[in-house]
Wavefront OBJ file of the C-alpha trace (Angstrom):
o trace
v 139.149 209.935 -9.415
v 136.013 209.570 -7.049
v 136.747 212.325 -4.069
v 134.007 213.200 -1.238
v 133.989 216.456 -0.071
v 132.284 216.508 4.144
v 131.100 219.989 4.823
v 128.639 221.263 7.763
v 126.285 223.282 5.637
v 126.928 224.031 1.987
v 125.408 227.488 -0.292
v 121.611 226.985 -1.180
v 119.460 229.048 -3.232
v 118.118 230.685 0.124
v 121.910 231.100 1.720
v 124.130 231.474 -1.081
v 127.016 232.623 0.927
v 126.889 229.505 3.538
v 130.676 227.728 3.165
v 131.017 229.490 -0.168
v 134.825 228.926 0.030
v 134.092 225.136 -0.360
v 131.638 226.098 -3.620
v 134.197 228.150 -4.933
v 136.893 224.856 -4.685
v 134.652 222.071 -5.669
v 133.063 224.402 -8.987
v 136.958 224.399 -9.857
v 138.245 221.070 -9.110
v 134.702 219.668 -11.508
v 136.292 221.774 -14.341
v 139.689 220.189 -14.040
v 138.349 216.705 -13.860
v 137.877 215.671 -10.731
v 134.420 214.125 -10.003
v 133.220 214.944 -6.576
v 130.363 214.214 -4.381
v 129.286 216.856 -1.553
v 127.622 215.426 1.468
v 126.453 218.055 3.704
v 125.402 217.470 7.519
v 122.860 219.955 7.582
v 121.189 218.886 4.535
v 117.823 216.954 4.839
v 117.510 216.338 1.297
v 119.671 216.133 -1.629
v 119.848 219.103 -4.404
v 121.533 220.257 -6.982
v 123.689 223.727 -6.819
v 125.800 225.055 -9.749
v 126.191 221.510 -11.558
v 127.449 220.347 -7.854
v 125.158 217.359 -6.819
v 124.878 217.835 -2.770
v 123.734 215.065 -0.930
v 121.661 214.695 3.005
v 123.970 211.761 4.798
v 120.710 209.714 4.423
v 120.690 209.928 0.364
v 124.583 209.169 1.061
v 124.089 206.110 2.418
v 121.706 205.198 0.383
v 123.129 205.659 -2.799
v 127.235 205.468 -1.940
v 127.074 202.935 0.983
v 129.137 200.335 -0.631
v 131.091 202.554 -2.982
v 134.967 203.227 -1.720
v 135.930 206.625 -2.430
v 139.774 207.498 -2.985
v 139.822 210.529 -1.517
v 137.703 211.799 1.241
v 138.121 215.729 1.804
v 136.785 217.179 5.401
v 136.427 220.875 5.448
v 136.438 222.400 8.954
v 136.023 218.995 10.518
v 133.677 218.892 13.542
v 133.606 216.091 15.700
v 129.696 215.658 15.841
v 129.290 214.635 12.351
v 132.770 214.943 10.992
v 134.859 212.836 12.770
v 132.084 210.775 13.431
v 131.634 210.247 10.155
v 134.942 209.414 9.426
v 135.483 206.926 12.275
v 132.035 204.812 11.150
v 132.964 204.726 7.679
v 137.054 204.833 8.016
v 137.544 201.980 5.743
v 135.944 203.143 2.576
v 138.128 205.980 2.522
v 142.134 205.440 0.870
v 142.850 208.875 2.018
v 141.414 211.569 4.591
v 142.643 215.383 3.954
v 141.419 217.057 6.237
v 141.033 221.462 5.850
v 141.008 223.876 8.927
v 139.835 227.235 8.359
v 139.204 228.139 12.341
v 136.723 227.506 15.516
v 137.000 223.944 14.810
v 140.676 223.671 16.623
v 140.225 226.379 18.179
v 139.430 227.311 22.283
v 136.731 229.257 21.297
v 137.142 231.697 24.705
v 140.747 232.143 23.784
v 140.638 233.548 20.779
v 136.810 235.022 19.683
v 136.428 238.439 21.020
v 133.223 239.102 23.614
v 129.935 239.571 21.781
v 128.111 242.694 21.588
v 126.455 243.466 24.137
v 122.669 243.028 22.578
v 123.689 239.528 21.900
v 123.240 237.390 25.059
v 124.837 234.944 25.863
v 124.686 233.256 29.251
v 127.063 232.025 32.039
v 126.146 228.200 30.741
v 126.423 228.435 28.349
v 130.135 229.746 28.498
v 131.045 226.993 30.478
v 129.647 224.470 28.128
v 131.489 225.923 25.282
v 134.806 225.783 27.362
v 133.814 222.494 28.564
v 132.854 221.171 24.902
v 136.334 222.515 23.682
v 138.772 220.223 25.992
v 136.739 217.589 24.488
v 136.707 218.249 20.713
v 140.613 218.685 21.040
v 141.166 215.896 22.733
v 138.960 213.597 20.291
v 140.840 215.637 16.731
v 144.232 214.774 18.973
v 143.795 210.996 18.582
v 141.494 210.996 15.353
v 145.146 213.109 13.715
v 147.451 210.804 15.369
v 145.526 207.692 14.726
v 145.429 208.716 10.980
v 149.083 209.628 10.514
v 150.148 206.290 12.048
v 148.083 204.489 9.219
v 149.355 206.857 6.525
v 146.241 207.857 5.703
v 145.686 211.392 6.720
v 146.782 214.917 5.196
v 146.086 218.355 6.420
v 145.728 222.095 4.833
v 145.517 224.592 6.812
v 144.337 228.338 5.011
v 147.234 230.214 6.792
v 150.679 229.601 8.796
v 148.489 231.641 11.548
v 145.704 228.881 11.339
v 148.784 226.024 11.432
v 150.372 227.613 14.667
v 146.790 227.897 16.402
v 146.209 224.260 15.718
v 149.472 223.113 17.092
v 148.932 225.503 20.188
v 145.193 224.294 21.193
v 145.475 220.244 19.413
v 148.821 219.961 20.404
v 150.376 217.391 18.100
v 154.025 217.635 17.827
v 154.954 220.215 15.299
v 157.454 218.233 13.300
v 154.483 216.107 12.616
v 152.278 218.779 11.863
v 154.602 219.960 9.727
v 155.583 216.432 7.894
v 151.679 215.523 7.212
v 150.210 219.148 6.145
v 150.551 222.535 3.621
v 149.706 226.306 4.433
v 147.384 226.466 1.155
v 144.397 229.715 0.929
v 141.424 229.742 0.152
v 141.032 230.045 -3.806
v 139.262 233.924 -4.628
v 135.974 233.971 -7.135
v 137.270 233.816 -10.042
v 136.588 237.682 -10.723
v 138.596 239.416 -8.464
v 141.480 237.966 -10.583
v 140.168 238.280 -13.902
v 138.639 241.758 -13.496
v 140.586 245.171 -12.185
v 139.150 247.766 -9.976
v 138.166 250.513 -12.238
v 136.995 253.241 -10.048
v 133.968 255.815 -11.326
v 134.266 259.293 -11.365
v 131.001 258.991 -9.416
v 131.900 257.683 -6.304
v 128.796 257.307 -3.997
v 130.860 257.240 -1.067
v 134.772 257.329 0.831
v 134.436 254.067 2.025
v 132.652 250.988 1.509
v 132.721 248.047 3.924
v 130.863 244.672 3.045
v 130.205 242.513 6.667
v 127.604 240.806 8.737
v 126.454 243.045 11.015
v 126.401 241.253 14.433
v 129.032 239.025 14.742
v 132.062 241.448 16.827
v 134.951 239.605 15.261
v 134.198 241.317 11.669
v 134.308 244.776 13.940
v 131.191 247.109 12.709
v 132.035 249.091 15.931
v 134.963 250.087 14.526
v 133.495 251.691 11.214
v 130.910 252.938 13.399
v 133.533 254.758 15.480
v 135.663 255.615 12.596
v 132.724 257.330 10.811
v 132.141 259.355 13.964
v 135.765 260.226 14.024
v 135.413 261.550 10.828
v 131.926 263.401 10.519
v 133.379 265.128 6.752
v 134.287 262.067 5.346
v 131.517 259.306 4.291
v 131.180 255.364 4.830
v 128.818 252.890 2.843
v 127.975 249.922 5.023
v 126.542 246.217 3.349
v 125.076 244.046 5.639
v 122.782 242.503 6.809
v 122.033 241.952 10.707
v 120.546 244.059 14.200
v 123.412 246.198 15.393
v 121.596 249.357 14.284
v 118.506 248.640 16.177
v 120.746 248.974 19.033
v 122.857 251.272 18.504
v 122.901 254.773 17.476
v 124.246 255.191 13.314
v 126.368 258.763 12.927
v 124.681 260.316 9.717
v 127.460 259.996 7.660
v 127.124 256.182 7.624
v 124.504 254.671 5.167
v 123.737 250.944 5.745
v 122.580 248.679 2.759
v 120.459 245.432 4.141
v 121.701 243.380 1.516
v 124.533 240.610 0.541
v 126.100 240.701 -3.097
v 126.910 238.040 -5.413
v 130.851 238.701 -6.596
v 129.814 239.636 -9.753
v 127.182 242.270 -8.216
v 130.074 243.064 -5.828
v 132.951 244.241 -8.095
v 130.564 246.933 -9.843
v 129.449 247.715 -6.662
v 133.384 248.532 -5.226
v 134.068 250.698 -8.340
v 131.794 253.658 -7.007
v 134.368 253.408 -3.994
v 137.613 254.792 -2.968
v 138.600 252.752 -0.257
v 137.459 249.707 0.949
v 137.319 249.048 5.071
v 137.807 245.856 6.021
v 138.389 245.847 10.122
v 138.651 242.008 11.588
v 139.226 240.771 15.071
v 139.203 237.243 14.427
v 140.050 235.837 11.101
v 141.901 232.507 9.520
v 142.032 234.066 6.092
v 140.020 236.543 5.835
v 138.899 235.962 2.255
v 136.273 238.828 1.120
v 139.391 241.140 2.445
v 141.500 239.173 0.338
v 139.552 239.675 -2.946
v 139.219 243.004 -2.416
v 142.935 243.243 -2.050
v 143.527 240.844 -5.453
v 140.741 242.527 -7.430
v 143.200 246.238 -6.890
v 141.598 248.385 -4.753
v 142.639 250.118 -1.768
v 141.810 248.553 1.543
v 142.107 249.112 4.896
v 142.114 246.379 7.610
v 143.027 245.425 10.937
v 146.947 245.858 12.225
v 146.648 242.110 13.557
v 148.674 238.983 12.491
v 146.641 237.516 9.824
v 145.777 240.624 8.092
v 149.626 240.840 7.822
v 150.332 237.967 6.444
v 147.519 237.180 3.683
v 148.756 240.536 2.380
v 152.227 241.064 2.936
v 152.956 241.030 -0.695
v 150.281 243.851 -1.348
v 151.081 247.405 -1.964
v 147.396 248.725 -1.788
v 146.374 247.976 1.618
v 146.434 250.047 5.078
v 146.205 249.247 8.709
v 144.545 250.471 11.434
v 145.014 249.595 15.475
v 140.769 248.505 16.391
v 141.431 249.899 19.426
v 143.079 253.426 19.247
v 142.071 253.833 15.573
v 145.644 254.950 14.882
v 145.066 255.946 10.912
v 144.392 259.527 9.213
v 141.886 258.305 6.822
v 142.150 261.936 5.128
v 145.662 260.971 4.600
v 144.832 257.613 3.037
v 142.592 259.103 0.847
v 144.868 261.533 -0.241
v 147.813 258.742 -0.597
v 145.779 256.752 -3.173
v 146.680 256.409 -6.308
v 143.281 255.347 -7.856
v 145.526 255.105 -11.536
v 147.862 251.925 -10.065
v 146.750 248.371 -9.306
v 150.121 246.021 -8.798
v 150.588 243.699 -11.073
v 151.370 241.409 -7.581
v 147.619 241.691 -6.810
v 146.768 239.105 -9.332
v 149.432 236.335 -8.259
v 149.060 235.892 -4.366
v 145.669 233.783 -4.560
v 145.757 232.533 -8.043
v 144.840 229.839 -9.499
v 148.297 228.642 -9.797
v 148.893 229.360 -6.124
v 145.638 227.839 -4.393
v 143.444 225.359 -6.168
v 146.339 223.847 -8.667
v 147.936 223.520 -5.431
v 145.316 221.157 -4.168
v 144.980 219.037 -7.004
v 148.734 218.423 -6.731
v 147.923 217.407 -3.462
v 145.000 215.299 -4.427
v 146.683 213.934 -6.989
v 149.733 212.778 -4.629
v 147.145 211.279 -2.054
v 146.044 209.198 -5.122
v 149.963 207.749 -6.390
v 151.086 206.744 -2.360
l 1 2 3 4 5 6 7 8 9 10 11 12 13 14 15 16 17 18 19 20 21 22 23 24 25 26 27 28 29 30 31 32 33 34 35 36 37 38 39 40 41 42 43 44 45 46 47 48 49 50 51 52 53 54 55 56 57 58 59 60 61 62 63 64 65 66 67 68 69 70 71 72 73 74 75 76 77 78 79 80 81 82 83 84 85 86 87 88 89 90 91 92 93 94 95 96 97 98 99 100 101 102 103 104 105 106 107 108 109 110 111 112 113 114 115 116 117 118 119 120 121 122 123 124 125 126 127 128 129 130 131 132 133 134 135 136 137 138 139 140 141 142 143 144 145 146 147 148 149 150 151 152 153 154 155 156 157 158 159 160 161 162 163 164 165 166 167 168 169 170 171 172 173 174 175 176 177 178 179 180 181 182 183 184 185 186 187 188 189 190 191 192 193 194 195 196 197 198 199 200 201 202 203 204 205 206 207 208 209 210 211 212 213 214 215 216 217 218 219 220 221 222 223 224 225 226 227 228 229 230 231 232 233 234 235 236 237 238 239 240 241 242 243 244 245 246 247 248 249 250 251 252 253 254 255 256 257 258 259 260 261 262 263 264 265 266 267 268 269 270 271 272 273 274 275 276 277 278 279 280 281 282 283 284 285 286 287 288 289 290 291 292 293 294 295 296 297 298 299 300 301 302 303 304 305 306 307 308 309 310 311 312 313 314 315 316 317 318 319 320 321 322 323 324 325 326 327 328 329 330 331 332 333 334 335 336 337 338 339 340 341 342 343 344 345 346 347 348 349 350 351 352 353 354 355 356 357 358 359 360 361 362 363 364 365 366 367
């Protein structure tokens, strides 16, 4: 089967975390006999990454312009590239599957938290964003309805929350959406399922956080406030950004200017008692789910998406981002470092994620 994967951007040797949730899928697809080609609209030239061939749009058209694909899968489809491309070359695709991950079907001003004060956003940018969002949602609605009418389209949402947001924003008939969509969460990097949290005796700190520093939705400021509230506890924060160029850093918080590959990350996690992963906005929160699946105790935010994704886990604690209504000392006292719930290996397993996608791909081919 020939499957084309559309992405705005894709990991490369210099930026290994860019849309890595797509790359994780692609490796599994390939392992299970799916013949895939990745088209990255951001790429200026073709390259190979972990055995996956990634093409620029120009290279793709030169090589595959006359080829018909059984399925095209579009991740986080934007109208500037994905929908434009799908409209122009619609006859080349027998089936279309759209994966929705977040901003592409959101009215940004309605959902995204205000940026940190040091991140400059002019009034004109906000006005343009609102105009653009109205335009993109109208185009998205028109395209989806037309493709459903042709019998070519299926949709995948990474959470029930994401599907509800889609219905609210794009305003496609709810029954139509339910009849032509599936909720399948992003898969995990396999290392989080194959291995389990093994706490070391030489803890480097009480809490560990892995977050980009400068986007307010990742709530680094909440970590800082907690460190200030609990000077008797220690906090380590891994991530890149300029947050602490403009904000004071508590003495009990240490920052490491780095990101890590999954294999490196699990070794780091073993040296901490609990992960601290607050958020203000997520369509799923993949790393949060990976850490919970790994079996490590984790604190995250008391918002609907976190409750949905982690409702089957016993190693999760919740905090209110605003009033910080959590006793960290009590959490540490409750944690049983010798117990990992068996459910942590099932919720985001291969069978509940990738295998369901493979079944969906196969069913599309059989229509």
